[in-house]
PDBQT receptor file of N, H, CA, C and O in Angstrom, charges set to zero:
ATOM      1  N   MET A   1      29.591 -20.247  -9.732  1.00  0.00    +0.000 N 
ATOM      2  CA  MET A   1      29.438 -18.909  -9.146  1.00  0.00    +0.000 C 
ATOM      3  C   MET A   1      30.632 -18.584  -8.550  1.00  0.00    +0.000 C 
ATOM      4  O   MET A   1      31.145 -17.498  -8.820  1.00  0.00    +0.000 OA
ATOM      5  N   LEU A   2      31.129 -19.298  -7.829  1.00  0.00    +0.000 N 
ATOM      6  H   LEU A   2      30.712 -20.180  -7.609  1.00  0.00    +0.000 HD
ATOM      7  CA  LEU A   2      32.397 -19.062  -6.967  1.00  0.00    +0.000 C 
ATOM      8  C   LEU A   2      33.403 -18.317  -7.749  1.00  0.00    +0.000 C 
ATOM      9  O   LEU A   2      33.946 -17.315  -7.283  1.00  0.00    +0.000 OA
ATOM     10  N   VAL A   3      33.702 -18.841  -9.085  1.00  0.00    +0.000 N 
ATOM     11  H   VAL A   3      33.261 -19.655  -9.463  1.00  0.00    +0.000 HD
ATOM     12  CA  VAL A   3      34.881 -18.199  -9.760  1.00  0.00    +0.000 C 
ATOM     13  C   VAL A   3      34.385 -16.722 -10.099  1.00  0.00    +0.000 C 
ATOM     14  O   VAL A   3      35.302 -15.933 -10.327  1.00  0.00    +0.000 OA
ATOM     15  N   LEU A   4      33.229 -16.271 -10.162  1.00  0.00    +0.000 N 
ATOM     16  H   LEU A   4      32.485 -16.912  -9.977  1.00  0.00    +0.000 HD
ATOM     17  CA  LEU A   4      32.810 -14.964 -10.388  1.00  0.00    +0.000 C 
ATOM     18  C   LEU A   4      33.222 -14.097  -9.108  1.00  0.00    +0.000 C 
ATOM     19  O   LEU A   4      33.902 -13.072  -9.171  1.00  0.00    +0.000 OA
ATOM     20  N   TYR A   5      32.759 -14.605  -8.052  1.00  0.00    +0.000 N 
ATOM     21  H   TYR A   5      32.206 -15.437  -8.000  1.00  0.00    +0.000 HD
ATOM     22  CA  TYR A   5      33.314 -13.913  -6.799  1.00  0.00    +0.000 C 
ATOM     23  C   TYR A   5      34.866 -13.794  -6.572  1.00  0.00    +0.000 C 
ATOM     24  O   TYR A   5      35.407 -12.760  -6.179  1.00  0.00    +0.000 OA
ATOM     25  N   LEU A   6      35.469 -14.873  -6.838  1.00  0.00    +0.000 N 
ATOM     26  H   LEU A   6      35.030 -15.713  -7.157  1.00  0.00    +0.000 HD
ATOM     27  CA  LEU A   6      36.936 -14.872  -6.651  1.00  0.00    +0.000 C 
ATOM     28  C   LEU A   6      37.577 -13.836  -7.645  1.00  0.00    +0.000 C 
ATOM     29  O   LEU A   6      38.611 -13.237  -7.350  1.00  0.00    +0.000 OA
ATOM     30  N   SER A   7      36.931 -13.656  -8.808  1.00  0.00    +0.000 N 
ATOM     31  H   SER A   7      36.090 -14.142  -9.047  1.00  0.00    +0.000 HD
ATOM     32  CA  SER A   7      37.644 -12.828  -9.705  1.00  0.00    +0.000 C 
ATOM     33  C   SER A   7      37.578 -11.244  -9.341  1.00  0.00    +0.000 C 
ATOM     34  O   SER A   7      38.301 -10.380  -9.837  1.00  0.00    +0.000 OA
ATOM     35  N   LEU A   8      36.598 -11.052  -8.409  1.00  0.00    +0.000 N 
ATOM     36  H   LEU A   8      36.010 -11.754  -8.006  1.00  0.00    +0.000 HD
ATOM     37  CA  LEU A   8      36.455  -9.626  -7.808  1.00  0.00    +0.000 C 
ATOM     38  C   LEU A   8      37.500  -9.548  -6.825  1.00  0.00    +0.000 C 
ATOM     39  O   LEU A   8      37.709  -8.376  -6.512  1.00  0.00    +0.000 OA
ATOM     40  N   LEU A   9      38.202 -10.342  -6.249  1.00  0.00    +0.000 N 
ATOM     41  H   LEU A   9      38.032 -11.294  -6.503  1.00  0.00    +0.000 HD
ATOM     42  CA  LEU A   9      39.037 -10.181  -5.012  1.00  0.00    +0.000 C 
ATOM     43  C   LEU A   9      40.385 -10.356  -5.584  1.00  0.00    +0.000 C 
ATOM     44  O   LEU A   9      40.620 -10.852  -6.685  1.00  0.00    +0.000 OA
ATOM     45  N   ASP A  10      41.300  -9.881  -4.692  1.00  0.00    +0.000 N 
ATOM     46  H   ASP A  10      41.109  -9.478  -3.797  1.00  0.00    +0.000 HD
ATOM     47  CA  ASP A  10      42.861 -10.134  -4.881  1.00  0.00    +0.000 C 
ATOM     48  C   ASP A  10      43.192 -11.474  -4.072  1.00  0.00    +0.000 C 
ATOM     49  O   ASP A  10      42.433 -12.098  -3.332  1.00  0.00    +0.000 OA
ATOM     50  N   GLY A  11      44.382 -11.728  -4.369  1.00  0.00    +0.000 N 
ATOM     51  H   GLY A  11      45.000 -11.221  -4.971  1.00  0.00    +0.000 HD
ATOM     52  CA  GLY A  11      44.811 -13.145  -3.940  1.00  0.00    +0.000 C 
ATOM     53  C   GLY A  11      44.862 -13.348  -2.444  1.00  0.00    +0.000 C 
ATOM     54  O   GLY A  11      44.728 -14.498  -2.023  1.00  0.00    +0.000 OA
ATOM     55  N   GLU A  12      45.045 -12.330  -1.580  1.00  0.00    +0.000 N 
ATOM     56  H   GLU A  12      45.153 -11.397  -1.922  1.00  0.00    +0.000 HD
ATOM     57  CA  GLU A  12      45.059 -12.509  -0.088  1.00  0.00    +0.000 C 
ATOM     58  C   GLU A  12      43.549 -12.826   0.239  1.00  0.00    +0.000 C 
ATOM     59  O   GLU A  12      43.312 -13.805   0.948  1.00  0.00    +0.000 OA
ATOM     60  N   ASP A  13      42.631 -12.137  -0.187  1.00  0.00    +0.000 N 
ATOM     61  H   ASP A  13      42.823 -11.342  -0.763  1.00  0.00    +0.000 HD
ATOM     62  CA  ASP A  13      41.205 -12.280   0.259  1.00  0.00    +0.000 C 
ATOM     63  C   ASP A  13      40.399 -13.609  -0.400  1.00  0.00    +0.000 C 
ATOM     64  O   ASP A  13      39.359 -14.079   0.061  1.00  0.00    +0.000 OA
ATOM     65  N   GLU A  14      41.021 -14.035  -1.423  1.00  0.00    +0.000 N 
ATOM     66  H   GLU A  14      41.866 -13.653  -1.798  1.00  0.00    +0.000 HD
ATOM     67  CA  GLU A  14      40.316 -15.337  -2.087  1.00  0.00    +0.000 C 
ATOM     68  C   GLU A  14      40.181 -16.590  -1.246  1.00  0.00    +0.000 C 
ATOM     69  O   GLU A  14      39.236 -17.375  -1.326  1.00  0.00    +0.000 OA
ATOM     70  N   GLY A  15      41.323 -16.712  -0.351  1.00  0.00    +0.000 N 
ATOM     71  H   GLY A  15      42.091 -16.074  -0.286  1.00  0.00    +0.000 HD
ATOM     72  CA  GLY A  15      41.214 -17.893   0.389  1.00  0.00    +0.000 C 
ATOM     73  C   GLY A  15      40.096 -17.715   1.658  1.00  0.00    +0.000 C 
ATOM     74  O   GLY A  15      39.347 -18.616   2.035  1.00  0.00    +0.000 OA
ATOM     75  N   LYS A  16      40.145 -16.610   2.119  1.00  0.00    +0.000 N 
ATOM     76  H   LYS A  16      40.753 -15.878   1.813  1.00  0.00    +0.000 HD
ATOM     77  CA  LYS A  16      39.029 -16.153   3.232  1.00  0.00    +0.000 C 
ATOM     78  C   LYS A  16      37.688 -16.304   2.551  1.00  0.00    +0.000 C 
ATOM     79  O   LYS A  16      36.794 -16.997   3.037  1.00  0.00    +0.000 OA
ATOM     80  N   PHE A  17      37.565 -15.628   1.392  1.00  0.00    +0.000 N 
ATOM     81  H   PHE A  17      38.292 -15.065   0.998  1.00  0.00    +0.000 HD
ATOM     82  CA  PHE A  17      36.227 -15.669   0.830  1.00  0.00    +0.000 C 
ATOM     83  C   PHE A  17      35.885 -17.136   0.593  1.00  0.00    +0.000 C 
ATOM     84  O   PHE A  17      34.804 -17.458   1.088  1.00  0.00    +0.000 OA
ATOM     85  N   GLU A  18      36.524 -18.073  -0.026  1.00  0.00    +0.000 N 
ATOM     86  H   GLU A  18      37.402 -17.812  -0.428  1.00  0.00    +0.000 HD
ATOM     87  CA  GLU A  18      36.234 -19.302  -0.506  1.00  0.00    +0.000 C 
ATOM     88  C   GLU A  18      35.852 -20.013   0.933  1.00  0.00    +0.000 C 
ATOM     89  O   GLU A  18      34.759 -20.581   0.952  1.00  0.00    +0.000 OA
ATOM     90  N   ARG A  19      36.547 -20.037   1.998  1.00  0.00    +0.000 N 
ATOM     91  H   ARG A  19      37.434 -19.576   1.983  1.00  0.00    +0.000 HD
ATOM     92  CA  ARG A  19      36.008 -20.583   3.180  1.00  0.00    +0.000 C 
ATOM     93  C   ARG A  19      34.693 -20.247   3.771  1.00  0.00    +0.000 C 
ATOM     94  O   ARG A  19      33.928 -21.097   4.227  1.00  0.00    +0.000 OA
ATOM     95  N   LEU A  20      34.436 -18.838   3.741  1.00  0.00    +0.000 N 
ATOM     96  H   LEU A  20      35.058 -18.149   3.370  1.00  0.00    +0.000 HD
ATOM     97  CA  LEU A  20      33.291 -18.288   4.099  1.00  0.00    +0.000 C 
ATOM     98  C   LEU A  20      32.055 -18.856   3.200  1.00  0.00    +0.000 C 
ATOM     99  O   LEU A  20      31.016 -19.325   3.665  1.00  0.00    +0.000 OA
ATOM    100  N   TYR A  21      32.378 -18.719   1.817  1.00  0.00    +0.000 N 
ATOM    101  H   TYR A  21      33.222 -18.338   1.440  1.00  0.00    +0.000 HD
ATOM    102  CA  TYR A  21      31.446 -19.300   0.853  1.00  0.00    +0.000 C 
ATOM    103  C   TYR A  21      30.996 -20.748   0.981  1.00  0.00    +0.000 C 
ATOM    104  O   TYR A  21      29.816 -21.065   0.839  1.00  0.00    +0.000 OA
ATOM    105  N   TYR A  22      32.027 -21.676   1.271  1.00  0.00    +0.000 N 
ATOM    106  H   TYR A  22      32.986 -21.418   1.386  1.00  0.00    +0.000 HD
ATOM    107  CA  TYR A  22      31.674 -22.998   1.441  1.00  0.00    +0.000 C 
ATOM    108  C   TYR A  22      30.972 -23.333   2.599  1.00  0.00    +0.000 C 
ATOM    109  O   TYR A  22      30.066 -24.166   2.591  1.00  0.00    +0.000 OA
ATOM    110  N   LYS A  23      31.420 -22.595   3.816  1.00  0.00    +0.000 N 
ATOM    111  H   LYS A  23      32.155 -21.917   3.822  1.00  0.00    +0.000 HD
ATOM    112  CA  LYS A  23      30.792 -22.745   5.034  1.00  0.00    +0.000 C 
ATOM    113  C   LYS A  23      29.311 -22.330   5.058  1.00  0.00    +0.000 C 
ATOM    114  O   LYS A  23      28.451 -23.041   5.579  1.00  0.00    +0.000 OA
ATOM    115  N   TYR A  24      29.084 -21.307   4.549  1.00  0.00    +0.000 N 
ATOM    116  H   TYR A  24      29.782 -20.730   4.125  1.00  0.00    +0.000 HD
ATOM    117  CA  TYR A  24      27.682 -20.605   4.698  1.00  0.00    +0.000 C 
ATOM    118  C   TYR A  24      26.623 -20.475   3.600  1.00  0.00    +0.000 C 
ATOM    119  O   TYR A  24      25.536 -19.917   3.750  1.00  0.00    +0.000 OA
ATOM    120  N   ARG A  25      27.092 -21.088   2.416  1.00  0.00    +0.000 N 
ATOM    121  H   ARG A  25      27.975 -21.542   2.294  1.00  0.00    +0.000 HD
ATOM    122  CA  ARG A  25      26.148 -20.976   1.258  1.00  0.00    +0.000 C 
ATOM    123  C   ARG A  25      25.000 -21.762   1.338  1.00  0.00    +0.000 C 
ATOM    124  O   ARG A  25      23.925 -21.259   1.013  1.00  0.00    +0.000 OA
ATOM    125  N   ARG A  26      25.063 -22.990   1.745  1.00  0.00    +0.000 N 
ATOM    126  H   ARG A  26      25.937 -23.399   2.010  1.00  0.00    +0.000 HD
ATOM    127  CA  ARG A  26      23.802 -23.686   2.073  1.00  0.00    +0.000 C 
ATOM    128  C   ARG A  26      22.826 -23.187   3.127  1.00  0.00    +0.000 C 
ATOM    129  O   ARG A  26      21.603 -23.234   2.996  1.00  0.00    +0.000 OA
ATOM    130  N   LEU A  27      23.494 -22.690   4.218  1.00  0.00    +0.000 N 
ATOM    131  H   LEU A  27      24.487 -22.652   4.324  1.00  0.00    +0.000 HD
ATOM    132  CA  LEU A  27      22.765 -22.168   5.474  1.00  0.00    +0.000 C 
ATOM    133  C   LEU A  27      21.939 -20.867   4.787  1.00  0.00    +0.000 C 
ATOM    134  O   LEU A  27      20.713 -20.781   4.849  1.00  0.00    +0.000 OA
ATOM    135  N   MET A  28      22.777 -19.889   4.135  1.00  0.00    +0.000 N 
ATOM    136  H   MET A  28      23.774 -19.959   4.084  1.00  0.00    +0.000 HD
ATOM    137  CA  MET A  28      22.079 -18.786   3.714  1.00  0.00    +0.000 C 
ATOM    138  C   MET A  28      20.958 -19.102   2.779  1.00  0.00    +0.000 C 
ATOM    139  O   MET A  28      19.879 -18.517   2.872  1.00  0.00    +0.000 OA
ATOM    140  N   PHE A  29      21.200 -20.039   1.858  1.00  0.00    +0.000 N 
ATOM    141  H   PHE A  29      22.077 -20.514   1.782  1.00  0.00    +0.000 HD
ATOM    142  CA  PHE A  29      19.995 -20.406   0.928  1.00  0.00    +0.000 C 
ATOM    143  C   PHE A  29      18.997 -20.896   1.661  1.00  0.00    +0.000 C 
ATOM    144  O   PHE A  29      17.878 -20.485   1.354  1.00  0.00    +0.000 OA
ATOM    145  N   THR A  30      19.089 -21.787   2.694  1.00  0.00    +0.000 N 
ATOM    146  H   THR A  30      19.998 -22.121   2.944  1.00  0.00    +0.000 HD
ATOM    147  CA  THR A  30      18.019 -22.315   3.284  1.00  0.00    +0.000 C 
ATOM    148  C   THR A  30      17.271 -21.314   4.069  1.00  0.00    +0.000 C 
ATOM    149  O   THR A  30      16.043 -21.399   4.069  1.00  0.00    +0.000 OA
ATOM    150  N   CYS A  31      17.834 -20.406   4.718  1.00  0.00    +0.000 N 
ATOM    151  H   CYS A  31      18.832 -20.337   4.718  1.00  0.00    +0.000 HD
ATOM    152  CA  CYS A  31      17.092 -19.260   5.301  1.00  0.00    +0.000 C 
ATOM    153  C   CYS A  31      16.611 -18.241   4.601  1.00  0.00    +0.000 C 
ATOM    154  O   CYS A  31      15.760 -17.498   5.090  1.00  0.00    +0.000 OA
ATOM    155  N   ALA A  32      17.137 -18.056   3.252  1.00  0.00    +0.000 N 
ATOM    156  H   ALA A  32      17.828 -18.659   2.855  1.00  0.00    +0.000 HD
ATOM    157  CA  ALA A  32      16.477 -17.224   2.398  1.00  0.00    +0.000 C 
ATOM    158  C   ALA A  32      15.245 -17.743   1.712  1.00  0.00    +0.000 C 
ATOM    159  O   ALA A  32      14.274 -17.053   1.402  1.00  0.00    +0.000 OA
ATOM    160  N   LYS A  33      15.390 -19.038   1.508  1.00  0.00    +0.000 N 
ATOM    161  H   LYS A  33      16.179 -19.598   1.760  1.00  0.00    +0.000 HD
ATOM    162  CA  LYS A  33      14.259 -19.809   0.999  1.00  0.00    +0.000 C 
ATOM    163  C   LYS A  33      13.101 -19.891   1.981  1.00  0.00    +0.000 C 
ATOM    164  O   LYS A  33      11.960 -19.799   1.528  1.00  0.00    +0.000 OA
ATOM    165  N   GLU A  34      13.287 -20.051   3.250  1.00  0.00    +0.000 N 
ATOM    166  H   GLU A  34      14.214 -20.126   3.618  1.00  0.00    +0.000 HD
ATOM    167  CA  GLU A  34      12.254 -20.151   4.212  1.00  0.00    +0.000 C 
ATOM    168  C   GLU A  34      11.588 -18.689   4.352  1.00  0.00    +0.000 C 
ATOM    169  O   GLU A  34      10.370 -18.555   4.466  1.00  0.00    +0.000 OA
ATOM    170  N   ILE A  35      12.436 -17.667   4.335  1.00  0.00    +0.000 N 
ATOM    171  H   ILE A  35      13.426 -17.776   4.242  1.00  0.00    +0.000 HD
ATOM    172  CA  ILE A  35      11.674 -16.308   4.313  1.00  0.00    +0.000 C 
ATOM    173  C   ILE A  35      11.047 -15.955   2.932  1.00  0.00    +0.000 C 
ATOM    174  O   ILE A  35       9.977 -15.347   2.949  1.00  0.00    +0.000 OA
ATOM    175  N   LEU A  36      11.544 -16.240   1.884  1.00  0.00    +0.000 N 
ATOM    176  H   LEU A  36      12.414 -16.733   1.871  1.00  0.00    +0.000 HD
ATOM    177  CA  LEU A  36      11.094 -15.713   0.549  1.00  0.00    +0.000 C 
ATOM    178  C   LEU A  36      10.089 -16.773  -0.013  1.00  0.00    +0.000 C 
ATOM    179  O   LEU A  36       9.237 -16.484  -0.853  1.00  0.00    +0.000 OA
ATOM    180  N   LYS A  37      10.266 -18.102   0.547  1.00  0.00    +0.000 N 
ATOM    181  H   LYS A  37      10.958 -18.337   1.230  1.00  0.00    +0.000 HD
ATOM    182  CA  LYS A  37       9.413 -19.088  -0.159  1.00  0.00    +0.000 C 
ATOM    183  C   LYS A  37       9.446 -19.394  -1.626  1.00  0.00    +0.000 C 
ATOM    184  O   LYS A  37       8.484 -19.887  -2.216  1.00  0.00    +0.000 OA
ATOM    185  N   ASP A  38      10.686 -19.057  -2.247  1.00  0.00    +0.000 N 
ATOM    186  H   ASP A  38      11.467 -18.657  -1.768  1.00  0.00    +0.000 HD
ATOM    187  CA  ASP A  38      10.836 -19.108  -3.554  1.00  0.00    +0.000 C 
ATOM    188  C   ASP A  38      12.380 -19.593  -3.950  1.00  0.00    +0.000 C 
ATOM    189  O   ASP A  38      13.299 -18.864  -3.575  1.00  0.00    +0.000 OA
ATOM    190  N   ASP A  39      12.625 -20.544  -4.537  1.00  0.00    +0.000 N 
ATOM    191  H   ASP A  39      11.879 -21.136  -4.842  1.00  0.00    +0.000 HD
ATOM    192  CA  ASP A  39      13.912 -20.876  -4.780  1.00  0.00    +0.000 C 
ATOM    193  C   ASP A  39      14.769 -19.924  -5.605  1.00  0.00    +0.000 C 
ATOM    194  O   ASP A  39      15.947 -19.797  -5.274  1.00  0.00    +0.000 OA
ATOM    195  N   VAL A  40      14.274 -19.209  -6.697  1.00  0.00    +0.000 N 
ATOM    196  H   VAL A  40      13.317 -19.311  -6.966  1.00  0.00    +0.000 HD
ATOM    197  CA  VAL A  40      15.009 -18.330  -7.480  1.00  0.00    +0.000 C 
ATOM    198  C   VAL A  40      15.245 -17.004  -6.764  1.00  0.00    +0.000 C 
ATOM    199  O   VAL A  40      16.309 -16.401  -6.906  1.00  0.00    +0.000 OA
ATOM    200  N   LEU A  41      14.301 -16.569  -6.031  1.00  0.00    +0.000 N 
ATOM    201  H   LEU A  41      13.437 -17.058  -5.915  1.00  0.00    +0.000 HD
ATOM    202  CA  LEU A  41      14.410 -15.337  -5.166  1.00  0.00    +0.000 C 
ATOM    203  C   LEU A  41      15.595 -15.747  -4.171  1.00  0.00    +0.000 C 
ATOM    204  O   LEU A  41      16.525 -14.956  -4.016  1.00  0.00    +0.000 OA
ATOM    205  N   ALA A  42      15.578 -16.915  -3.527  1.00  0.00    +0.000 N 
ATOM    206  H   ALA A  42      14.823 -17.558  -3.653  1.00  0.00    +0.000 HD
ATOM    207  CA  ALA A  42      16.629 -17.127  -2.408  1.00  0.00    +0.000 C 
ATOM    208  C   ALA A  42      17.927 -17.123  -3.034  1.00  0.00    +0.000 C 
ATOM    209  O   ALA A  42      18.815 -16.432  -2.535  1.00  0.00    +0.000 OA
ATOM    210  N   GLU A  43      18.164 -17.866  -4.147  1.00  0.00    +0.000 N 
ATOM    211  H   GLU A  43      17.443 -18.428  -4.552  1.00  0.00    +0.000 HD
ATOM    212  CA  GLU A  43      19.348 -17.801  -4.962  1.00  0.00    +0.000 C 
ATOM    213  C   GLU A  43      19.828 -16.278  -5.141  1.00  0.00    +0.000 C 
ATOM    214  O   GLU A  43      20.957 -15.930  -4.794  1.00  0.00    +0.000 OA
ATOM    215  N   ASP A  44      19.064 -15.555  -5.604  1.00  0.00    +0.000 N 
ATOM    216  H   ASP A  44      18.147 -15.838  -5.887  1.00  0.00    +0.000 HD
ATOM    217  CA  ASP A  44      19.281 -14.020  -5.988  1.00  0.00    +0.000 C 
ATOM    218  C   ASP A  44      19.775 -13.420  -4.720  1.00  0.00    +0.000 C 
ATOM    219  O   ASP A  44      20.837 -12.798  -4.764  1.00  0.00    +0.000 OA
ATOM    220  N   ALA A  45      19.131 -13.532  -3.590  1.00  0.00    +0.000 N 
ATOM    221  H   ALA A  45      18.268 -14.038  -3.555  1.00  0.00    +0.000 HD
ATOM    222  CA  ALA A  45      19.270 -12.932  -2.346  1.00  0.00    +0.000 C 
ATOM    223  C   ALA A  45      20.625 -13.583  -1.747  1.00  0.00    +0.000 C 
ATOM    224  O   ALA A  45      21.197 -12.810  -0.978  1.00  0.00    +0.000 OA
ATOM    225  N   VAL A  46      21.222 -14.743  -1.913  1.00  0.00    +0.000 N 
ATOM    226  H   VAL A  46      20.757 -15.371  -2.538  1.00  0.00    +0.000 HD
ATOM    227  CA  VAL A  46      22.318 -15.081  -1.649  1.00  0.00    +0.000 C 
ATOM    228  C   VAL A  46      23.541 -14.653  -2.483  1.00  0.00    +0.000 C 
ATOM    229  O   VAL A  46      24.633 -14.311  -2.030  1.00  0.00    +0.000 OA
ATOM    230  N   HIS A  47      23.185 -14.727  -3.744  1.00  0.00    +0.000 N 
ATOM    231  H   HIS A  47      22.297 -15.005  -4.112  1.00  0.00    +0.000 HD
ATOM    232  CA  HIS A  47      24.083 -14.105  -4.779  1.00  0.00    +0.000 C 
ATOM    233  C   HIS A  47      24.578 -12.736  -4.443  1.00  0.00    +0.000 C 
ATOM    234  O   HIS A  47      25.773 -12.449  -4.376  1.00  0.00    +0.000 OA
ATOM    235  N   GLU A  48      23.419 -11.767  -4.200  1.00  0.00    +0.000 N 
ATOM    236  H   GLU A  48      22.449 -12.001  -4.255  1.00  0.00    +0.000 HD
ATOM    237  CA  GLU A  48      23.651 -10.508  -3.743  1.00  0.00    +0.000 C 
ATOM    238  C   GLU A  48      24.416 -10.285  -2.601  1.00  0.00    +0.000 C 
ATOM    239  O   GLU A  48      25.267  -9.396  -2.591  1.00  0.00    +0.000 OA
ATOM    240  N   ALA A  49      24.155 -11.166  -1.411  1.00  0.00    +0.000 N 
ATOM    241  H   ALA A  49      23.464 -11.888  -1.419  1.00  0.00    +0.000 HD
ATOM    242  CA  ALA A  49      24.850 -11.015  -0.299  1.00  0.00    +0.000 C 
ATOM    243  C   ALA A  49      26.329 -11.337  -0.471  1.00  0.00    +0.000 C 
ATOM    244  O   ALA A  49      27.155 -10.684   0.166  1.00  0.00    +0.000 OA
ATOM    245  N   PHE A  50      26.672 -12.222  -1.224  1.00  0.00    +0.000 N 
ATOM    246  H   PHE A  50      26.000 -12.752  -1.742  1.00  0.00    +0.000 HD
ATOM    247  CA  PHE A  50      28.035 -12.672  -1.536  1.00  0.00    +0.000 C 
ATOM    248  C   PHE A  50      28.671 -11.636  -2.373  1.00  0.00    +0.000 C 
ATOM    249  O   PHE A  50      29.834 -11.328  -2.111  1.00  0.00    +0.000 OA
ATOM    250  N   LEU A  51      28.034 -11.043  -3.374  1.00  0.00    +0.000 N 
ATOM    251  H   LEU A  51      27.089 -11.293  -3.586  1.00  0.00    +0.000 HD
ATOM    252  CA  LEU A  51      28.649  -9.787  -4.068  1.00  0.00    +0.000 C 
ATOM    253  C   LEU A  51      28.895  -8.712  -3.156  1.00  0.00    +0.000 C 
ATOM    254  O   LEU A  51      30.010  -8.198  -3.242  1.00  0.00    +0.000 OA
ATOM    255  N   ARG A  52      28.115  -8.265  -2.314  1.00  0.00    +0.000 N 
ATOM    256  H   ARG A  52      27.209  -8.682  -2.244  1.00  0.00    +0.000 HD
ATOM    257  CA  ARG A  52      28.449  -7.248  -1.280  1.00  0.00    +0.000 C 
ATOM    258  C   ARG A  52      29.400  -7.698  -0.512  1.00  0.00    +0.000 C 
ATOM    259  O   ARG A  52      30.246  -6.845  -0.244  1.00  0.00    +0.000 OA
ATOM    260  N   LEU A  53      29.605  -8.961   0.040  1.00  0.00    +0.000 N 
ATOM    261  H   LEU A  53      28.918  -9.654  -0.177  1.00  0.00    +0.000 HD
ATOM    262  CA  LEU A  53      30.653  -9.269   0.844  1.00  0.00    +0.000 C 
ATOM    263  C   LEU A  53      31.987  -9.162   0.071  1.00  0.00    +0.000 C 
ATOM    264  O   LEU A  53      32.984  -8.837   0.715  1.00  0.00    +0.000 OA
ATOM    265  N   THR A  54      32.090  -9.398  -1.208  1.00  0.00    +0.000 N 
ATOM    266  H   THR A  54      31.280  -9.662  -1.731  1.00  0.00    +0.000 HD
ATOM    267  CA  THR A  54      33.378  -9.097  -1.875  1.00  0.00    +0.000 C 
ATOM    268  C   THR A  54      33.881  -7.664  -1.814  1.00  0.00    +0.000 C 
ATOM    269  O   THR A  54      35.085  -7.410  -1.843  1.00  0.00    +0.000 OA
ATOM    270  N   LYS A  55      32.934  -6.731  -1.729  1.00  0.00    +0.000 N 
ATOM    271  H   LYS A  55      31.956  -6.938  -1.706  1.00  0.00    +0.000 HD
ATOM    272  CA  LYS A  55      33.147  -5.309  -1.842  1.00  0.00    +0.000 C 
ATOM    273  C   LYS A  55      33.901  -4.992  -0.245  1.00  0.00    +0.000 C 
ATOM    274  O   LYS A  55      34.904  -4.300  -0.074  1.00  0.00    +0.000 OA
ATOM    275  N   TYR A  56      33.194  -5.629   0.712  1.00  0.00    +0.000 N 
ATOM    276  H   TYR A  56      32.379  -6.191   0.573  1.00  0.00    +0.000 HD
ATOM    277  CA  TYR A  56      33.737  -5.333   2.041  1.00  0.00    +0.000 C 
ATOM    278  C   TYR A  56      35.144  -5.935   2.329  1.00  0.00    +0.000 C 
ATOM    279  O   TYR A  56      36.008  -5.346   2.979  1.00  0.00    +0.000 OA
ATOM    280  N   MET A  57      35.269  -7.047   1.832  1.00  0.00    +0.000 N 
ATOM    281  H   MET A  57      34.568  -7.525   1.304  1.00  0.00    +0.000 HD
ATOM    282  CA  MET A  57      36.548  -7.921   1.976  1.00  0.00    +0.000 C 
ATOM    283  C   MET A  57      37.809  -7.008   1.507  1.00  0.00    +0.000 C 
ATOM    284  O   MET A  57      38.939  -7.262   1.924  1.00  0.00    +0.000 OA
ATOM    285  N   LYS A  58      37.591  -6.091   0.749  1.00  0.00    +0.000 N 
ATOM    286  H   LYS A  58      36.673  -5.884   0.410  1.00  0.00    +0.000 HD
ATOM    287  CA  LYS A  58      38.570  -5.275   0.066  1.00  0.00    +0.000 C 
ATOM    288  C   LYS A  58      39.003  -4.273   1.077  1.00  0.00    +0.000 C 
ATOM    289  O   LYS A  58      40.137  -3.795   1.050  1.00  0.00    +0.000 OA
ATOM    290  N   LYS A  59      38.109  -3.948   1.972  1.00  0.00    +0.000 N 
ATOM    291  H   LYS A  59      37.188  -4.336   1.993  1.00  0.00    +0.000 HD
ATOM    292  CA  LYS A  59      38.450  -2.778   3.127  1.00  0.00    +0.000 C 
ATOM    293  C   LYS A  59      39.424  -3.438   4.098  1.00  0.00    +0.000 C 
ATOM    294  O   LYS A  59      39.855  -2.808   5.064  1.00  0.00    +0.000 OA
TER     295      LYS A  59
């Protein structure tokens, strides 16, 4: 999935995004799963959050 996110970014932001992704992906999934009580919904929520983050990193 990381490859998809990195393809949406330019070279400068890729390193920043990759560090954020590896640092927070498990924590985000755990929190989302606790709230949503469903693995698939939690994965979707984390995916959407990272997609939105790619949009804001361009600014």
